[in-house]
C-alpha positions in Angstrom: 0.0 0.0 0.0 1.4 3.4 -1.0 2.0 5.8 1.9 2.0 9.5 1.6 3.4 12.2 3.8 0.9 14.1 5.9 1.7 17.8 5.4 5.2 18.5 6.5 5.0 16.0 9.4 6.8 12.8 10.0 3.6 10.9 9.6 3.3 8.7 6.5 -0.2 7.4 6.0 -1.7 4.8 3.7 -3.5 6.5 0.9 -6.7 5.0 2.2 -7.6 5.2 5.9 -10.3 3.5 7.8 -13.0 5.8 9.2 -13.9 3.9 12.3 -17.2 5.5 13.0 -19.1 2.8 11.0 -17.4 -0.3 12.5 -20.1 -0.6 15.2 -20.0 -1.5 18.9 -20.0 -5.3 18.6 -16.3 -5.8 19.6 -15.6 -9.1 17.8 -17.0 -7.9 14.4 -15.4 -4.5 14.7 -12.0 -6.0 15.5 -12.2 -8.3 12.5 -12.9 -5.2 10.3 -9.8 -3.5 11.8 -7.7 -6.6 11.3 -8.8 -6.9 7.7 -7.7 -3.2 7.2 -4.3 -4.0 8.7 -3.9 -7.1 6.5 -4.7 -4.9 3.5 -1.9 -2.5 4.2 -3.9 0.3 5.9 -2.0 2.0 8.7 -4.2 5.0 9.2 -7.2 4.8 11.6 -9.5 7.7 12.2 -11.9 7.9 15.2 -13.3 10.5 17.6 -14.2 10.8 21.2 -17.8 11.6 20.2 -18.4 8.2 18.4 -20.5 5.9 20.5 -19.7 7.8 23.7 -16.0 6.8 23.5 -16.6 3.1 22.9 -15.3 3.5 19.4 -12.0 4.7 20.7 -11.9 1.8 23.2 -12.4 -0.8 20.4 -9.9 0.8 18.1 -7.3 1.1 20.9 -7.7 -2.5 22.0 -7.5 -3.8 18.4 -4.4 -1.8 17.6 -2.5 -2.2 20.8 -0.3 -5.0 19.6 0.6 -3.0 16.4 0.9 0.4 18.0 4.3 1.3 16.4 3.0 0.3 13.0 -0.1 2.5 12.8 -1.2 6.1 12.7 -4.1 6.8 15.1 -6.1 9.9 14.6 -8.9 11.1 16.8 -10.9 14.2 17.4 -12.0 16.6 20.2 -14.3 19.5 20.7 -17.8 18.0 20.9 -18.7 17.5 24.6 -21.5 15.2 25.6 -23.9 16.5 28.3 -24.3 14.6 31.6 -27.3 12.7 30.4 -25.6 11.8 27.1 -28.7 13.0 25.2 -26.7 15.6 23.2 -23.5 17.5 23.0 -22.2 21.1 22.9 -19.3 22.6 21.2 -16.3 23.3 23.5 -13.0 24.2 21.8 -11.5 25.7 25.0 -8.0 25.1 26.1 -9.1 23.6 29.4 -11.5 21.1 27.8 -9.0 20.0 25.1 -6.3 19.3 27.7 -8.8 17.4 29.9 -10.4 15.4 27.0 -7.0 14.2 25.6 -6.3 12.3 28.8 -9.6 10.4 28.4 -8.9 9.6 24.7 -5.4 8.3 25.6 -6.9 6.1 28.2 -9.5 4.7 25.9 -7.1 4.2 23.1 -4.6 2.5 25.4 -1.7 4.6 24.2 0.8 7.1 25.5 0.4 9.4 22.5 -1.9 10.3 19.7 -0.4 10.6 16.2 -2.9 13.1 14.9 -5.3 15.1 17.2 -8.0 16.9 15.3 -10.3 19.7 16.2 -13.7 18.2 15.4 -15.3 21.3 13.8 -14.8 25.0 14.4 -16.5 28.4 14.0 -15.2 31.9 13.4 -16.4 32.8 16.9 -14.2 30.2 18.6 -11.3 31.4 20.9 -8.9 30.0 18.3 -5.7 31.4 20.0 -6.8 29.4 23.2 -7.4 26.3 21.1 -4.1 26.5 19.2 -2.2 27.0 22.5 -3.8 23.8 23.9 -2.7 21.8 20.9 0.8 23.3 21.0 1.1 22.5 24.7 0.0 18.9 24.0 2.7 18.6 21.4 5.4 19.9 23.7 4.2 17.5 26.4 4.5 14.6 24.0 0.9 13.6 24.3 0.3 14.2 20.6 2.6 14.1 17.7 0.7 16.5 15.4 -2.6 18.2 15.1 -5.1 19.2 12.5 -8.8 20.2 12.1 -11.8 18.6 10.6 -13.8 21.5 9.0 -15.6 22.6 5.9 -15.6 26.3 6.8 -13.1 28.3 4.7 -12.8 31.2 7.2 -11.9 28.7 10.0 -9.5 26.9 7.7 -7.7 30.1 6.6 -7.4 31.1 10.2 -5.7 27.9 11.2 -3.5 27.9 8.1 -2.2 31.3 9.0 -1.9 31.0 12.8 -1.2 27.4 13.7 1.1 24.5 12.8 -1.7 22.1 11.6 -0.5 19.4 9.2 -3.9 18.3 7.9 -7.5 19.2 7.3 -10.2 16.6 7.0 -12.8 17.8 4.4 -15.8 16.4 2.6 -14.8 16.0 -1.0 -16.2 14.1 -4.0 -17.1 14.3 -7.6 -20.4 15.8 -6.4 -18.8 18.2 -3.9 -15.8 19.9 -5.3 -15.7 22.8 -2.8 -12.3 22.0 -1.3 -10.6 22.7 -4.7 -10.8 26.4 -4.0 -8.5 25.9 -1.0 -6.1 23.4 -2.4 -3.5 25.9 -3.7 -3.4 27.7 -0.3 -3.0 24.4 1.6 -0.3 23.2 -0.8 1.6 26.5 -0.3 1.7 25.9 3.4 2.5 22.1 3.2 -0.9 21.2 4.7 -2.5 18.0 3.5 -6.2 17.3 2.9 -7.7 14.1 4.2 -11.0 13.5 2.5 -14.2 12.0 3.7 -17.6 11.6 1.9 -15.9 10.5 -1.3 -18.9 8.4 -2.4 -21.3 11.2 -1.5 -23.6 9.2 0.8 -23.5 6.2 -1.5 -24.5 8.1 -4.6 -21.1 7.4 -6.2 -21.2 3.7 -5.3 -21.6 0.8 -7.7 -24.8 -0.3 -6.0 -26.4 3.0 -6.7 -25.1 3.0 -10.3 -26.9 -0.3 -10.9 -30.2 1.0 -9.8 -32.6 1.7 -12.7 -34.5 4.3 -10.6 -33.4 7.7 -9.6 -35.8 8.1 -6.6 -32.8 7.1 -4.4 -31.8 10.8 -4.8 -35.2 12.4 -5.1 -34.0 15.3 -3.0 -30.8 15.6 -4.9 -27.4 16.3 -3.4 -26.0 19.7 -2.6 -26.6 21.7 -5.9 -27.4 18.5 -7.9 -30.9 17.5 -8.7 -31.9 13.8 -8.9 -32.0 14.1 -12.7 -28.5 15.6 -12.8 -27.1 12.8 -10.7 -28.6 10.3 -13.0 -27.1 12.1 -16.0 -23.7 12.1 -14.4 -24.0 8.4 -13.7 -24.8 7.7 -17.3 -22.0 9.9 -18.6 -19.4 8.3 -16.3 -20.6 4.8 -17.1 -20.4 5.4 -20.9 -17.2 7.3 -21.0 -15.1 6.3 -18.0 -16.2 2.9 -16.7 -16.8 1.1 -20.0 -16.7 -2.2 -18.2 -13.1 -1.6 -17.1 -13.5 0.5 -13.9 -16.0 0.6 -11.1 -17.7 3.8 -9.9 -16.3 3.3 -6.4 -12.8 3.2 -8.0 -13.4 6.3 -9.9 -14.8 8.1 -6.9 -11.8 7.3 -4.7 -9.3 7.8 -7.5 -10.8 11.3 -8.2 -9.8 12.3 -4.6 -6.3 10.8 -4.8 -5.6 12.5 -8.2 -5.2 15.8 -6.5 -1.7 16.5 -5.0 -3.2 18.3 -2.0 -4.9 15.0 -0.9 -2.8 12.7 1.2 -5.4 10.1 1.9 -9.1 9.2 1.5 -10.8 8.0 4.6 -13.6 5.6 4.0 -15.9 3.9 6.5 -16.6 0.1 6.5 -19.2 -2.0 8.3 -17.9 -5.3 6.8 -14.7 -7.0 5.7 -15.9 -7.0 2.1 -16.2 -3.2 2.1 -12.6 -3.0 3.3 -11.5 -5.2 0.4 -13.5 -3.3 -2.2 -12.1 0.1 -1.1 -8.6 -1.2 -1.0 -9.0 -2.7 -4.5 -10.4 0.7 -5.7 -7.3 2.7 -4.5 -4.8 0.1 -5.6 -5.9 0.2 -9.3 -4.4 2.4 -11.9 -4.8 6.2 -11.2 -7.0 8.2 -13.3 -5.4 9.4 -16.5 -5.2 13.1 -17.3 -7.9 12.6 -19.9 -10.2 10.8 -17.4 -9.6 13.5 -14.8 -10.3 16.3 -17.3 -13.5 14.6 -18.4 -14.7 14.1 -14.9 -14.0 17.8 -14.1 -15.9 18.8 -17.2 -19.1 16.9 -16.5 -19.2 17.7 -12.8 -20.0 21.1 -11.3 -17.5 23.3 -9.8 -18.7 24.4 -6.4 -17.9 27.1 -3.9 -18.3 27.5 -0.2 -20.7 30.2 0.9 -18.9 33.3 2.2 -20.6 33.2 5.6 -18.9 29.9 6.4 
């Protein structure tokens, strides 16, 4: 499995990472999924303290404990469950981050976190306070590097200019090309993008492509109508797939074709999904002609200024 450098850090991550949110809470099944990922060459595992009230971190930590030196563990912080566990609130304060990291370390059964990510962010956050917390955690050796998971350009620009983040997790797909407007800026600062949502809630999966109906997307997706999604499906099938590629392959390779993207993080609820995704990223990259065609038939999209 090809590994790529994450920003200007010393972290080299497999070009596909396992998004652990979807592995479930049944420990035996979840562990088998993680082991299948390891066997496939995946070394990058992404979780969050929010997932399953921390149970996800516990499962991930236990499954990876015997391979700790071989893997990159990424988790997230900032969403704080209330006492009744009925909801959460946003808390990017220095005090909370420095408290929460200790709980994550305990659940993950590790002395350090490779990549600690702010799980969101707004322009009203006390970002100086937040950045100070991450920098202190680095100095203390509790984290190796930090990043943010955000789709807000104003938040992203602030962290690019004022912090030492090495990565940004962003939703990116053939149906959502908004991150492209930030790629040059991030490349200039040696900050990598880690993508999520590459199959656009399943709309870019082979299962959806095989459906003769379009009511699966009756509400559309972002600025695409259901009809437009069907038209894009037909165009990709006729001009790119041609019985030689799968739509899942094209969706993941579209992400990886951009230099700013270090890895694509995909979820999996079964071993077969792991194998399918690994096959998709290990096939031949998109040619320049294929990439140009995909960019031509898909819509360029921009973030709203208020974000």
